[in-house]
SEMIMI-852432 format. One record per residue (C-alpha): residue number from 1; x, y, z; residue in one letter. Coordinates in Angstrom, 1 decimal. Layout:
REM SEMIMI-852432
+------+--------+--------+--------+------+
| resi |      X |      Y |      Z | resn |
+------+--------+--------+--------+------+
|  NUM |      X |      Y |      Z |    A |
...
+------+--------+--------+--------+------+
This chain:
REM SEMIMI-852432
+------+--------+--------+--------+------+
| resi |      X |      Y |      Z | resn |
+------+--------+--------+--------+------+
|    1 |   -2.6 |   10.3 |    9.7 |    M |
|    2 |   -3.9 |   13.0 |    7.8 |    N |
|    3 |   -3.0 |   13.1 |    4.4 |    A |
|    4 |    0.2 |   15.3 |    4.7 |    L |
|    5 |    1.5 |   13.2 |    7.1 |    M |
|    6 |    0.6 |   10.1 |    4.9 |    I |
|    7 |    2.5 |   12.1 |    1.8 |    N |
|    8 |    6.3 |   13.0 |    3.9 |    E |
|    9 |    5.9 |    9.1 |    5.2 |    E |
|   10 |    5.6 |    7.6 |    1.2 |    L |
|   11 |    7.7 |   10.4 |   -0.2 |    M |
|   12 |   10.3 |    8.9 |    2.1 |    K |
|   13 |    9.6 |    5.9 |    1.2 |    K |
|   14 |   10.1 |    6.7 |   -2.7 |    I |
|   15 |   13.5 |    8.1 |   -2.2 |    K |
|   16 |   14.6 |    5.5 |   -1.0 |    T |
|   17 |   13.8 |    3.0 |   -3.5 |    V |
|   18 |   14.6 |    5.8 |   -5.7 |    R |
|   19 |   18.5 |    5.6 |   -4.4 |    H |
|   20 |   18.4 |    1.7 |   -4.5 |    A |
|   21 |   17.1 |    1.9 |   -7.8 |    M |
|   22 |   19.5 |    3.8 |   -8.8 |    I |
|   23 |   22.0 |    1.6 |   -7.0 |    T |
|   24 |   21.3 |   -1.8 |   -8.1 |    A |
|   25 |   21.0 |   -0.3 |  -12.2 |    G |
|   26 |   24.5 |    1.6 |  -11.9 |    T |
|   27 |   25.8 |   -1.7 |  -10.2 |    T |
|   28 |   23.6 |   -5.0 |  -11.7 |    K |
|   29 |   22.4 |   -3.0 |  -14.9 |    G |
|   30 |   19.3 |   -2.0 |  -15.9 |    L |
|   31 |   17.5 |   -4.9 |  -17.0 |    N |
|   32 |   18.7 |   -6.7 |  -13.4 |    H |
|   33 |   16.0 |   -8.3 |  -11.6 |    T |
|   34 |   16.3 |   -6.9 |   -8.5 |    E |
|   35 |   16.6 |   -2.9 |  -10.1 |    T |
|   36 |   13.2 |   -4.1 |  -12.3 |    I |
|   37 |   11.7 |   -4.8 |   -8.7 |    R |
|   38 |   12.6 |   -1.7 |   -7.2 |    Y |
|   39 |   11.3 |    0.1 |  -10.4 |    S |
|   40 |    8.1 |   -1.3 |   -9.9 |    Q |
|   41 |    8.1 |   -0.7 |   -6.2 |    K |
|   42 |    8.8 |    2.8 |   -7.0 |    L |
|   43 |    5.7 |    3.1 |   -9.4 |    D |
|   44 |    3.2 |    1.4 |   -6.3 |    E |
|   45 |    4.6 |    4.2 |   -4.5 |    L |
|   46 |    4.0 |    6.8 |   -6.6 |    M |
|   47 |    0.4 |    5.5 |   -7.8 |    N |
|   48 |    0.0 |    5.4 |   -4.1 |    E |
|   49 |    0.7 |    9.7 |   -3.3 |    V |
|   50 |   -1.5 |   10.1 |   -6.7 |    Q |
|   51 |   -4.3 |    8.5 |   -4.9 |    L |
|   52 |   -3.3 |   10.6 |   -1.9 |    H |
|   53 |   -3.7 |   13.8 |   -3.5 |    Q |
+------+--------+--------+--------+------+
């Protein structure tokens, strides 16, 4: 799998996790454990994108 395909897959995951984080944040609050988990996962995915550039 080349770097472009990896980044495309990561960007899809980022979009999904970002949407879930925003939904959790608006419905459960920014300090809710679920929102924080999504935020941490989003950070991990964004770090992966930077590693593959």
